[in-house]
FITILO-473456 format. One line per field, with one value per residue: residue number from 1; residue in three letters; z, x, y of N, C-alpha, C in turn. Coordinates in pm, 1 decimal, always signed. Atoms other than C-alpha are relative to their C-alpha. Layout:
BEGIN
num = c(NUM,...)
residuo = c(ALA,...)
n_pz = c(Z,...)
n_px = c(X,...)
n_py = c(Y,...)
ca_pz = c(Z,...)
ca_px = c(X,...)
ca_py = c(Y,...)
c_pz = c(Z,...)
c_px = c(X,...)
c_py = c(Y,...)
//
This chain:
BEGIN
num = c(1,2,3,4,5,6,7,8,9,10,11,12,13,14,15,16,17,18,19,20,21,22,23,24,25,26,27,28,29,30,31,32,33,34,35,36,37,38,39,40,41,42,43,44,45,46,47,48,49,50,51,52,53,54,55,56,57,58,59,60,61,62,63,64,65,66,67,68,69,70,71,72,73,74,75,76,77,78,79,80,81,82,83,84,85,86,87,88,89,90,91,92,93,94,95,96,97,98,99,100,101,102,103,104,105,106,107,108,109,110,111,112,113,114,115,116,117,118,119,120,121,122,123,124,125,126,127,128,129,130,131,132,133,134,135,136,137,138,139,140,141,142,143,144,145,146,147,148,149,150,151,152,153,154,155,156,157,158,159,160,161,162,163,164,165,166,167,168,169,170,171,172,173,174,175,176,177,178,179,180,181,182,183,184,185,186,187,188,189,190,191,192,193,194,195,196,197,198,199,200,201,202,203,204,205,206,207,208,209,210,211,212,213,214,215,216)
residuo = c(MET,THR,THR,THR,PRO,ASP,LEU,ILE,ASP,SER,LEU,ALA,THR,GLY,LEU,LYS,PRO,ALA,PRO,ARG,GLY,PHE,VAL,SER,ARG,ARG,LEU,GLY,LEU,GLY,ILE,GLY,ALA,GLY,VAL,VAL,LEU,THR,ILE,ALA,ALA,ALA,THR,LEU,PHE,ALA,LEU,GLY,LEU,ARG,PRO,ASP,LEU,PRO,THR,ALA,PHE,THR,SER,PRO,PRO,PHE,TRP,ILE,LYS,PHE,ALA,PHE,THR,GLY,LEU,LEU,MET,LEU,ALA,GLY,LEU,VAL,ALA,VAL,TRP,ARG,LEU,ALA,ARG,PRO,GLU,GLY,LYS,VAL,SER,ARG,SER,MET,TRP,ALA,GLY,ILE,VAL,GLY,VAL,LEU,LEU,ALA,MET,SER,ALA,LEU,ALA,ALA,VAL,GLN,LEU,ALA,ASN,ALA,PRO,VAL,ALA,ASP,TYR,ARG,ALA,LEU,ILE,MET,GLY,LYS,THR,ALA,ALA,ILE,CYS,PRO,TRP,LEU,ILE,MET,LEU,LEU,SER,LEU,PRO,ILE,LEU,ALA,GLY,ALA,LEU,TRP,ALA,MET,ARG,SER,MET,ALA,PRO,THR,HIS,PRO,THR,LEU,ALA,GLY,ALA,SER,VAL,GLY,LEU,ALA,ALA,GLY,ALA,SER,ALA,ALA,PHE,ILE,TYR,ALA,PHE,SER,CYS,ASP,GLU,SER,ALA,MET,PRO,PHE,VAL,LEU,ILE,TRP,TYR,GLY,LEU,GLY,MET,ALA,VAL,PRO,THR,LEU,VAL,GLY,ALA,LEU,LEU,GLY,ARG,TYR,LEU,LEU,ARG,TRP)
n_pz = c(+50.2,+45.3,+137.0,+19.9,-4.7,-137.8,-73.0,+42.6,-58.1,-143.8,-19.5,+39.8,-87.8,-93.8,+52.7,+42.1,+79.0,-76.2,+3.8,+108.0,-36.6,-98.1,+47.8,-8.7,-140.8,-66.3,+53.7,-50.1,-140.1,-11.1,+62.1,-70.7,-125.3,+35.1,+36.6,-124.8,-68.7,+79.2,-29.1,-136.8,+5.9,+60.1,-106.3,-96.8,+59.0,+9.7,+139.1,+19.1,+136.6,+51.5,-35.1,+116.9,+65.0,+80.1,+123.0,+81.3,+72.4,+131.2,+74.1,+71.1,-51.9,-121.3,+40.0,+70.1,-103.5,-56.2,+104.5,+9.9,-113.6,-11.5,+101.3,-39.0,-116.4,+49.4,+69.4,-101.2,-75.2,+88.0,+16.2,-126.1,-7.1,+97.2,-28.4,-125.2,+35.8,+64.1,+145.5,+30.6,+88.2,+34.8,+144.0,+79.4,-0.8,-123.8,+17.5,+92.9,-71.9,-90.8,+84.0,+57.5,-102.7,-18.1,+120.6,+4.8,-98.4,+52.0,+107.9,-61.4,-62.3,+107.2,+58.4,-93.7,+3.1,+130.8,+7.5,-112.1,+9.9,-63.7,-138.5,-82.6,-1.0,-134.7,-78.3,+52.1,-29.3,-141.9,-84.9,-132.9,-92.3,+63.2,-95.9,-93.9,+64.3,+21.2,-128.2,-66.5,+70.8,-36.1,-138.5,-5.8,+68.8,-77.4,-56.5,+106.4,+47.6,-100.0,-2.7,+122.4,-5.1,-96.9,+66.8,+108.8,-53.9,-24.9,+130.3,+73.1,+124.5,+64.0,+47.9,-122.3,+21.7,+66.7,-96.3,-94.4,+68.5,+11.2,-134.2,-19.6,+83.2,-60.7,-123.6,+31.3,+67.5,-98.5,-87.5,+77.6,+15.5,-129.4,-23.4,+91.7,-66.0,-84.0,+78.4,+92.4,+121.4,+112.2,+125.8,+57.7,-18.4,-141.3,-30.3,+70.5,-56.8,-143.8,-28.8,+64.8,-84.8,-120.0,+32.7,+56.1,-105.4,-57.5,+99.0,-3.9,-130.5,+4.5,+82.7,-76.0,-111.1,+54.0,+47.4,-111.3,-91.7,+65.6,+69.8,-72.0)
n_px = c(-86.8,-128.4,-34.4,-143.0,-81.7,-7.6,-90.4,-136.7,-33.9,-21.5,-127.0,-109.7,-5.4,-112.3,-119.7,-106.9,-101.6,-116.2,-112.3,-95.4,-107.2,+46.5,-24.5,-143.2,-41.1,+56.8,-67.7,-137.3,+2.0,+33.3,-102.2,-126.0,+3.6,-12.5,-139.4,-78.1,+30.5,-57.8,-143.7,-12.4,+26.4,-118.0,-100.9,+45.3,-25.6,-146.6,-40.0,-124.8,-46.3,-80.7,-139.6,-81.1,+65.5,-91.8,-34.8,+121.3,+24.2,-65.4,+61.3,+122.9,+122.5,+40.5,+74.0,+121.3,+97.6,+54.4,+80.1,+123.7,+87.1,+17.4,+93.3,+134.2,+36.0,+36.1,+128.7,+103.4,+19.3,+66.6,+138.2,+69.4,+21.1,+103.5,+128.6,+54.4,+94.7,+120.9,-12.2,-129.3,-8.6,-134.0,-13.6,-47.1,-146.8,-45.3,+20.5,-103.6,-126.8,-4.0,-15.6,-134.3,-97.0,+13.0,-50.0,-145.3,-59.1,+20.5,-96.9,-132.0,-2.1,-5.9,-134.4,-94.8,+21.0,-41.5,-146.0,-54.2,+16.6,+121.5,-32.8,+6.5,+135.9,+58.1,-61.8,+45.0,+142.6,+31.1,-98.0,-12.7,+101.4,+132.6,+103.2,+32.2,-3.4,+130.1,+68.6,-56.6,+48.9,+141.0,+7.6,-51.9,+93.1,+122.9,+13.4,+21.8,+136.3,+92.8,-10.2,+56.5,+145.3,+49.3,+1.3,+98.1,+136.3,+43.8,+11.7,+121.7,-24.5,+121.2,-32.2,-60.2,-78.9,-123.6,-76.7,-58.4,-107.7,-113.0,-58.0,-71.7,-120.4,-95.1,-49.8,-81.8,-123.2,-82.1,-57.8,-101.4,-113.4,-69.8,-55.6,-112.0,-124.5,-43.3,-2.8,-114.3,+40.6,+1.4,+34.5,+120.3,+118.7,+38.1,+62.1,+128.2,+100.6,+24.9,+32.8,+128.9,+104.6,+7.2,+71.4,+131.7,+96.9,+54.3,+84.7,+129.5,+60.9,+43.6,+120.9,+111.7,+31.7,+47.7,+138.3,+92.3,-40.3,-14.8,+120.8,+70.8)
n_py = c(+106.8,-53.3,+36.0,+29.4,-122.4,-48.8,+88.7,-32.6,-129.7,+15.0,+69.3,-88.6,-116.6,-3.6,+64.5,-89.4,+70.7,+47.7,-94.4,+20.4,+91.6,+98.1,+136.5,+30.2,+5.9,+117.5,+117.9,-2.0,+41.2,+141.8,+84.3,-24.3,+75.2,+140.9,+27.8,+1.4,+125.3,+108.8,+2.1,+50.6,+144.0,+63.0,+4.1,+99.6,+131.2,+12.0,+16.1,-73.5,-20.7,+110.4,-28.2,-34.4,-113.0,-83.7,+71.6,+14.1,-125.1,+6.9,+110.0,-39.4,+60.8,-71.7,-119.1,+43.4,+36.3,-123.4,-64.5,+77.3,-31.4,-144.3,-48.9,+43.5,-80.9,-132.8,+11.8,+18.1,-124.5,-97.0,+45.7,-29.7,-144.8,-37.9,+63.5,-51.6,-105.4,+55.2,+6.1,+60.3,+116.1,+46.6,-20.3,+113.6,+0.7,+62.8,+143.5,+45.8,-1.0,+115.2,+119.1,-5.9,+41.2,+144.8,+66.8,-16.9,+90.2,+135.4,+19.8,+16.7,+132.4,+99.4,-4.6,+60.5,+144.7,+51.5,+1.1,+76.8,+145.6,+51.2,+33.0,-121.4,-54.6,+0.8,-107.2,-128.8,-18.8,+15.9,-65.2,+60.1,-53.0,-3.8,+39.6,-108.3,-131.7,-65.5,-17.3,-117.6,-118.8,-17.2,-47.8,-136.2,-90.5,-21.5,-135.1,-98.6,+24.6,-53.2,-145.6,-56.6,+18.0,-98.6,-130.1,-0.1,+2.7,-137.3,-64.8,+35.7,+74.6,+51.4,+134.8,+53.3,+121.5,-39.8,-79.0,+94.7,+72.0,-92.1,-4.5,+125.2,-0.6,-93.0,+60.0,+116.4,-40.6,-71.5,+101.8,+72.0,-91.7,-2.0,+133.3,+22.9,-39.3,+112.1,+124.1,+7.9,+71.1,-94.1,+66.3,-59.0,+84.1,-3.4,-129.2,-6.2,+90.0,-8.7,-139.3,-23.4,+56.7,-83.2,-123.8,+31.3,+32.6,-124.0,-67.4,+68.2,-28.6,-139.0,-8.4,+56.9,-90.1,-126.2,+15.6,-18.2,-106.6,-129.8,-44.6,-105.4)
ca_pz = c(-1655.4,-1720.9,-2086.5,-2228.2,-2294.9,-1937.5,-1804.5,-2009.5,-1889.4,-1527.1,-1561.9,-1725.7,-1463.0,-1267.3,-1486.2,-1549.2,-1807.9,-1681.3,-1587.6,-1861.7,-1856.4,-1631.1,-1847.8,-1865.3,-1492.7,-1383.3,-1617.5,-1514.1,-1148.6,-1194.2,-1431.8,-1252.0,-919.3,-1088.2,-1233.1,-890.4,-737.6,-1024.2,-966.7,-594.6,-676.0,-899.1,-607.1,-374.4,-612.4,-598.2,-974.2,-977.6,-1285.7,-1510.1,-1409.7,-1764.6,-1831.5,-1938.1,-2190.2,-2307.3,-2412.7,-2705.9,-2821.1,-3094.6,-2956.4,-2626.6,-2800.9,-3019.5,-2707.6,-2565.0,-2898.6,-2914.9,-2565.8,-2575.2,-2900.5,-2780.7,-2449.8,-2633.7,-2855.7,-2552.3,-2364.8,-2662.9,-2715.7,-2347.4,-2364.1,-2675.7,-2564.3,-2226.7,-2405.5,-2524.7,-2884.7,-2864.7,-3134.9,-3226.1,-3570.3,-3848.3,-3843.9,-3481.1,-3556.8,-3847.7,-3620.0,-3363.0,-3632.2,-3790.2,-3464.4,-3421.3,-3781.7,-3761.0,-3444.2,-3602.1,-3905.5,-3687.4,-3493.3,-3816.1,-3958.4,-3641.3,-3645.6,-4017.0,-3964.4,-3658.7,-3641.5,-3552.1,-3234.3,-3115.1,-3168.4,-2815.8,-2659.9,-2888.8,-2814.1,-2449.2,-2319.7,-1947.9,-1809.1,-2032.4,-1735.8,-1532.6,-1779.2,-1885.9,-1531.6,-1393.7,-1663.4,-1587.7,-1213.5,-1266.4,-1490.7,-1221.6,-1037.5,-1366.1,-1485.4,-1159.3,-1160.0,-1520.6,-1472.3,-1164.5,-1370.6,-1662.8,-1437.1,-1369.6,-1741.7,-2017.8,-2265.0,-2515.0,-2617.8,-2278.8,-2407.5,-2641.1,-2373.3,-2130.0,-2386.2,-2439.2,-2063.9,-2055.2,-2344.6,-2182.2,-1850.9,-2000.6,-2227.6,-1946.7,-1721.0,-1997.6,-2053.4,-1681.4,-1660.1,-1954.7,-1732.5,-1523.0,-1791.6,-1981.3,-2248.6,-2586.8,-2848.4,-3084.3,-3076.6,-2695.7,-2673.8,-2934.9,-2770.4,-2397.3,-2373.8,-2620.9,-2397.9,-2093.4,-2272.3,-2441.3,-2121.4,-1950.8,-2275.8,-2268.7,-1895.5,-1949.8,-2226.3,-2004.2,-1705.9,-1919.2,-2060.8,-1714.0,-1518.2,-1779.4,-1919.7,-1825.2)
ca_px = c(-5244.2,-4873.3,-4780.7,-4449.8,-4321.8,-4412.1,-4227.2,-3918.9,-3931.6,-3958.7,-3664.3,-3455.7,-3536.5,-3228.5,-2988.2,-2655.6,-2390.9,-2096.7,-1794.3,-1539.9,-1286.8,-1504.6,-1469.7,-1091.0,-1054.6,-1289.3,-1135.4,-787.8,-879.0,-1039.1,-781.1,-488.9,-596.2,-631.8,-280.5,-136.4,-315.7,-199.5,+163.0,+112.8,-34.0,+263.4,+490.9,+280.9,+313.0,+691.4,+710.6,+978.3,+1167.3,+1320.8,+1687.8,+1818.6,+1628.2,+1933.8,+2030.3,+1671.7,+1663.9,+1886.9,+1659.3,+1398.5,+1151.6,+1149.7,+1032.1,+786.1,+618.6,+581.3,+457.5,+195.6,+59.3,+113.6,-74.2,-369.5,-362.4,-370.0,-656.3,-854.3,-799.5,-900.1,-1211.4,-1304.0,-1263.4,-1482.3,-1752.9,-1792.6,-1995.4,-2353.9,-2257.5,-1932.2,-1840.8,-1538.9,-1416.9,-1345.0,-981.1,-953.4,-1106.6,-865.7,-577.2,-665.9,-705.6,-379.7,-188.1,-325.1,-249.4,+102.8,+174.0,+26.0,+250.8,+560.4,+467.8,+414.1,+747.7,+930.8,+773.0,+840.7,+1210.1,+1248.4,+1305.7,+998.6,+1177.1,+1166.7,+794.8,+697.3,+946.5,+835.5,+467.7,+468.4,+784.2,+840.7,+539.1,+239.1,+54.1,+67.4,+119.8,-242.6,-370.0,-131.4,-231.6,-599.8,-546.0,-340.6,-612.9,-882.3,-799.1,-785.4,-1108.1,-1282.3,-1150.8,-1249.0,-1597.6,-1643.4,-1553.3,-1775.2,-2078.7,-2086.2,-2102.7,-2352.2,-2232.3,-2501.0,-2325.7,-2274.2,-2152.1,-1897.2,-1794.7,-1742.1,-1537.6,-1320.5,-1270.2,-1171.1,-928.7,-768.8,-739.8,-606.2,-354.5,-238.1,-187.2,+1.6,+222.1,+306.0,+359.2,+599.8,+857.0,+870.5,+826.3,+1134.7,+935.2,+989.7,+897.8,+639.1,+407.0,+412.6,+331.2,+56.5,-118.5,-72.1,-52.6,-340.6,-545.3,-460.0,-600.7,-896.2,-1057.8,-1076.6,-1218.8,-1495.2,-1556.3,-1572.5,-1829.4,-2047.4,-2022.1,-2070.5,-2392.9,-2549.3,-2346.3,-2319.2,-2669.6,-2890.2)
ca_py = c(+759.7,+820.1,+830.0,+712.3,+1067.2,+1165.4,+861.8,+946.5,+1306.6,+1196.4,+960.3,+1230.1,+1491.7,+1586.9,+1392.9,+1559.6,+1476.3,+1273.7,+1486.8,+1532.3,+1250.6,+1034.3,+722.9,+741.9,+811.0,+534.2,+278.3,+388.1,+341.7,+0.2,-143.7,+21.7,-126.2,-463.6,-443.3,-358.6,-657.8,-880.5,-780.7,-843.5,-1185.4,-1264.7,-1177.4,-1392.8,-1686.4,-1628.3,-1600.0,-1331.0,-1219.8,-1482.9,-1516.9,-1478.6,-1156.1,-948.3,-1217.0,-1257.4,-891.7,-985.4,-1268.2,-1197.5,-1457.3,-1266.4,-950.6,-1140.3,-1278.2,-927.9,-794.4,-1071.6,-1009.0,-633.9,-576.2,-783.9,-596.5,-264.1,-380.5,-494.8,-168.5,+44.9,-169.0,-133.4,+244.0,+266.4,+24.8,+195.7,+463.7,+412.1,+483.4,+290.6,+40.2,-169.4,-69.5,-314.6,-209.4,-316.8,-655.9,-687.8,-595.4,-862.0,-1126.5,-1009.6,-1052.4,-1405.2,-1499.0,-1357.3,-1554.9,-1868.0,-1821.1,-1781.9,-2095.8,-2289.9,-2174.6,-2274.5,-2619.1,-2660.7,-2589.5,-2813.3,-3189.8,-3391.2,-3497.4,-3134.1,-3085.9,-3183.5,-2943.0,-2660.0,-2716.7,-2826.1,-2663.4,-2720.6,-2537.4,-2610.3,-2760.9,-2438.8,-2152.8,-2090.7,-2138.9,-1878.9,-1631.6,-1692.9,-1644.0,-1330.0,-1188.6,-1203.8,-877.4,-684.9,-846.3,-755.1,-398.7,-336.1,-482.8,-264.6,+40.5,-58.8,-109.8,+264.1,+338.4,+271.2,+7.2,-85.9,-407.3,-576.4,-911.8,-755.7,-506.7,-793.2,-984.9,-677.0,-649.6,-1016.7,-975.9,-672.2,-858.0,-1180.5,-1009.5,-778.5,-1079.7,-1262.3,-956.3,-942.0,-1318.3,-1306.3,-1134.4,-1452.8,-1717.8,-1832.8,-2017.4,-1852.2,-2114.2,-1970.7,-2276.8,-2274.5,-1903.6,-1930.0,-2224.9,-2177.4,-1801.2,-1796.7,-2025.8,-1815.8,-1510.1,-1682.1,-1809.8,-1466.2,-1327.7,-1589.6,-1538.3,-1163.7,-1208.1,-1427.4,-1192.4,-884.4,-1020.8,-1006.8,-751.2,-477.1,-465.6,-174.7)
c_pz = c(-58.3,-140.9,-10.3,-0.1,+140.9,+82.4,-34.0,+62.2,+149.0,+29.9,-29.0,+91.8,+97.2,-49.3,-46.7,-83.8,+87.0,-9.9,-112.7,+47.9,+97.8,-41.3,+17.3,+144.7,+67.2,-50.1,+49.2,+143.5,+12.9,-55.1,+70.3,+131.5,-26.3,-35.3,+124.6,+75.0,-74.8,+25.0,+141.1,+3.7,-59.6,+101.9,+102.2,-50.1,-18.9,-143.4,-26.8,-146.8,-45.7,+20.8,-117.2,-73.7,-79.9,-132.4,-94.1,-81.6,-140.2,-90.1,-70.2,+53.1,+126.7,-36.7,-75.8,+100.6,+60.6,-103.0,-11.6,+111.8,+8.7,-100.0,+31.8,+122.2,-43.9,-69.9,+99.5,+75.2,-83.8,-18.9,+125.2,+7.0,-95.7,+39.4,+132.0,-24.5,-72.6,-150.8,-44.6,-87.8,-18.5,-151.6,-70.1,+0.8,+126.8,-6.3,-90.3,+68.1,+92.9,-78.3,-59.7,+97.5,+17.8,-120.8,-9.5,+97.4,-45.4,-109.6,+55.8,+65.5,-105.8,-63.4,+92.5,+2.6,-131.2,-11.5,+112.3,-25.9,+73.0,+147.0,+92.8,+13.9,+141.4,+84.9,-46.3,+36.7,+149.9,+91.4,+131.4,+90.2,-59.6,+99.3,+92.9,-66.3,-18.2,+129.2,+74.6,-66.9,+36.2,+141.2,+10.7,-66.5,+87.0,+62.6,-105.8,-55.2,+96.0,+1.8,-121.5,-3.1,+98.4,-65.2,-105.4,+51.9,+28.6,-129.9,-74.3,-129.9,-56.7,-61.8,+115.1,-19.7,-64.3,+92.8,+102.2,-61.0,-13.8,+133.6,+25.4,-81.1,+59.4,+125.8,-28.6,-64.1,+93.8,+93.6,-71.7,-17.9,+128.4,+25.4,-86.0,+60.0,+86.4,-80.0,-98.3,-124.9,-114.9,-134.0,-51.4,+14.7,+144.5,+31.6,-65.4,+71.7,+144.8,+48.3,-60.7,+82.3,+125.6,-23.0,-47.8,+108.7,+70.4,-96.8,-0.4,+130.9,+3.5,-81.2,+76.0,+114.8,-51.0,-44.3,+110.9,+88.1,-63.6,-74.5,+87.5,+77.0)
c_px = c(+127.7,+30.7,+149.5,+85.7,+13.7,+97.2,+144.9,+44.6,+29.1,+131.6,+117.6,+15.2,+117.4,+125.9,+100.5,+100.2,+116.6,+112.5,+96.4,+113.7,-40.6,+35.2,+146.2,+45.1,-51.8,+65.2,+143.6,+7.9,-23.9,+108.3,+133.4,+6.7,+15.0,+141.6,+87.4,-22.8,+57.3,+149.6,+24.2,-23.0,+118.2,+112.3,-35.2,+25.8,+149.1,+45.2,+132.4,+32.6,+81.7,+147.9,+87.0,-53.9,+96.3,+39.7,-119.6,-28.8,+60.4,-62.2,-127.7,-126.8,-52.1,-87.1,-127.0,-109.0,-64.1,-82.4,-136.3,-96.6,-28.7,-98.9,-143.6,-48.4,-46.5,-135.4,-114.7,-30.0,-71.8,-146.8,-81.9,-34.4,-110.8,-137.3,-60.5,-106.3,-121.4,+12.9,+124.6,-9.1,+146.3,+11.4,+48.4,+152.0,+54.1,-17.9,+108.6,+135.5,+14.4,+21.6,+139.9,+107.4,-3.4,+54.1,+151.9,+68.6,-14.9,+100.8,+139.8,+12.7,+12.6,+138.5,+100.8,-14.9,+49.3,+150.9,+65.6,-15.8,-126.0,+24.8,-10.3,-141.8,-57.3,+56.4,-48.9,-145.2,-27.9,+95.7,+18.3,-117.8,-140.4,-111.8,-41.2,-11.8,-138.5,-75.3,+51.2,-47.6,-146.2,-14.1,+45.7,-94.5,-118.8,-9.9,-27.8,-141.3,-101.7,+2.0,-63.0,-152.1,-63.2,-11.3,-110.0,-143.8,-53.3,-16.7,-122.5,+29.7,-131.0,+21.4,+68.2,+85.3,+133.9,+87.8,+66.9,+113.2,+123.8,+70.5,+82.4,+127.4,+105.8,+61.8,+93.4,+131.9,+92.1,+68.5,+109.9,+125.2,+82.4,+68.4,+122.5,+134.1,+56.2,+23.4,+116.1,-30.9,-10.0,-33.7,-133.5,-123.8,-49.3,-74.9,-137.7,-107.4,-31.1,-22.4,-136.1,-115.8,-19.1,-71.8,-142.2,-103.9,-51.3,-88.8,-139.7,-73.0,-52.0,-127.1,-122.1,-41.5,-57.9,-144.8,-100.2,+34.3,+0.7,-124.6,-74.7,-118.0)
c_py = c(+61.1,-48.0,-25.7,+125.7,+55.5,-83.1,+31.0,+131.5,-12.2,-69.7,+91.4,+119.5,-10.7,-67.1,+104.3,-77.5,-42.5,+102.0,-34.9,-90.5,-108.3,-142.5,-37.8,-13.8,-126.2,-128.3,-6.9,-46.9,-149.9,-90.4,+17.2,-75.4,-149.2,-38.9,-7.0,-131.0,-119.9,-11.6,-51.9,-150.5,-74.5,-11.0,-106.8,-141.0,-26.2,-22.6,+70.5,+21.9,-119.8,+32.6,+43.1,+122.3,+88.4,-65.5,-9.1,+125.5,-1.4,-106.4,+46.1,-67.5,+67.5,+119.9,-35.4,-36.0,+124.8,+76.6,-67.6,+37.7,+149.5,+56.6,-41.6,+77.4,+139.1,-2.5,-14.0,+128.3,+105.3,-38.5,+28.7,+148.6,+44.0,-53.5,+44.6,+106.3,-59.6,-15.4,-74.7,-123.7,-38.1,+6.1,-126.7,-8.8,-63.9,-151.5,-58.1,-5.2,-119.0,-129.0,-4.2,-43.8,-151.3,-76.5,+9.4,-94.9,-144.6,-31.4,-21.9,-137.6,-109.1,-4.8,-66.3,-151.7,-59.9,-12.1,-79.9,-149.1,-44.3,-30.2,+120.9,+54.8,+8.9,+113.8,+136.8,+29.5,+0.3,+75.3,-73.8,+35.0,+5.0,-30.2,+113.7,+137.3,+62.7,+24.6,+122.3,+128.4,+26.8,+56.1,+144.9,+99.8,+39.8,+139.1,+106.5,-13.5,+60.8,+152.5,+64.9,-14.8,+98.0,+137.0,+6.7,+3.4,+140.3,+78.1,-53.7,-73.3,-54.7,-137.6,-74.8,-124.8,+33.0,+83.1,-91.1,-79.6,+87.6,+15.5,-125.6,-8.1,+91.7,-60.1,-117.0,+36.8,+77.2,-98.7,-77.6,+84.7,+3.8,-133.8,-25.8,+41.5,-112.8,-127.1,+0.5,-82.0,+100.6,-64.3,+53.6,-89.5,+1.2,+128.5,+10.5,-81.1,+33.8,+142.5,+33.6,-52.8,+84.0,+131.3,-27.0,-25.3,+125.9,+77.6,-60.7,+28.8,+143.7,+17.8,-51.2,+91.3,+131.6,-6.7,+29.5,+120.5,+138.1,+46.3,+100.3,-57.6)
//
């Protein structure tokens, strides 16, 4: 009769440590391929660059939008890299950073609404593209989500749901960052709500997929 120690020894026989840098290379390949496909999809959808891009560079809201999506993208990527390892955890400082970004954007949106006439509320919240903005971000996130999940499946995350959520956040925020080059909406309430929704759904989808696809 095979004992538990014997079973463990038999499973461990022939195992070799992963090559140095394996996690970074595999994630880079999966996410990088996803980004390339996302940019190709953006081209296919004929999104293009916003025509007033040179002028937008001088506008603070333009940079705030990129800071919002870029910081969340960075947080998602760092979380993915950490959680790909069996001992990986998301630090409290990272959680605080994500919450801080969301609170800061919420505060900016509230200030803009507070200083605007009530008649402008609809334009500030809905803009011209509220009906399509989150959907485009979600669609653009799919290649990155797929590439990152593919990479993570060859690793050993011990928190599959959280790892999947991190993959979804990285994918959604990356897609939002790319989409921002095409979108001329810069109102803080619009960016908070619709960009936020476009990033939140991939995060939820990633968590659900990760629960089943990333478990050992």
